[in-house]
C-alpha positions in Angstrom: 0.0 0.0 0.0 1.3 3.4 -0.9 -0.6 5.5 1.6 -1.0 8.1 -1.1 -4.0 10.4 -1.3 -4.1 10.3 -5.1 -1.6 7.8 -6.4 1.1 10.4 -6.6 3.9 9.5 -9.1 7.4 9.0 -7.7 9.1 12.0 -6.2 12.7 12.2 -5.0 12.0 12.5 -1.3 10.0 9.2 -1.0 10.4 5.6 -1.8 9.0 4.5 -5.1 6.9 1.5 -6.2 8.2 0.7 -9.7 4.9 -0.6 -11.1 2.7 0.9 -13.8 4.9 4.0 -14.2 5.9 4.3 -10.6 4.1 5.6 -7.5 5.4 7.3 -4.4 5.2 5.3 -1.2 4.6 7.1 2.1 5.1 5.8 5.7 1.8 7.3 7.0 -1.4 8.6 5.5 -0.5 12.0 7.1 2.8 12.0 5.1 0.9 11.1 1.9 -1.6 13.9 2.4 1.1 16.4 3.3 3.1 15.6 0.1 0.0 15.9 -2.1 -1.1 19.2 -0.6 2.5 20.5 -1.1 2.5 19.4 -4.7 -0.8 21.2 -5.4 0.1 24.3 -3.5 3.7 24.7 -4.7 3.5 23.5 -8.3 -0.1 23.8 -9.5 -1.1 27.0 -7.6 2.1 28.9 -6.9 4.2 28.0 -10.0 1.6 27.4 -12.7 -1.1 29.7 -11.4 -3.9 27.1 -11.5 -6.2 27.9 -8.6 -9.5 26.2 -9.4 -10.5 22.5 -9.8 -11.3 23.3 -13.4 -7.8 24.7 -14.0 -5.9 22.0 -12.0 -7.4 18.8 -13.2 -6.6 19.1 -17.0 -2.9 19.4 -16.0 -3.0 17.0 -13.0 -5.1 14.2 -14.6 -5.3 14.9 -18.3 -7.5 12.9 -20.7 -4.3 12.0 -22.6 -3.3 9.9 -19.6 -6.5 7.9 -19.8 -8.4 10.0 -17.3 -11.9 11.5 -17.6 -11.3 15.2 -16.9 -14.9 16.2 -16.9 -15.9 13.2 -14.7 -13.0 13.9 -12.3 -13.9 17.6 -12.0 -17.6 16.8 -11.4 -16.8 14.2 -8.8 -14.5 16.6 -6.9 -17.0 19.4 -7.0 -19.7 17.2 -5.7 -17.4 15.9 -2.9 -16.5 19.5 -2.0 -20.2 20.5 -2.0 -21.1 17.6 0.3 -18.2 18.4 2.7 -19.2 22.1 2.8 -22.8 21.2 3.6 -21.6 19.2 6.6 -22.8 15.9 5.3 -20.8 12.9 6.4 -21.0 9.9 4.2 -19.7 6.4 5.1 
């Protein structure tokens, strides 16, 4: 198990699982979450200036990598709306 929030690709600071293109391996979920949030904040927001889900996802998980950008965006927006409404789902 990688303990990665979003199947982050290998990064120099962490161990790497060399399967299917390589994925970062974290020691704890907290470490995985922290690495992901740093990636989004430092690279996507601060460096590339992508500040919304609609701007981030096409770069983060493009259709060209076999992802469904529109579906990913819709799913994230729904999850955020549910969270903001204070609804807890099992």
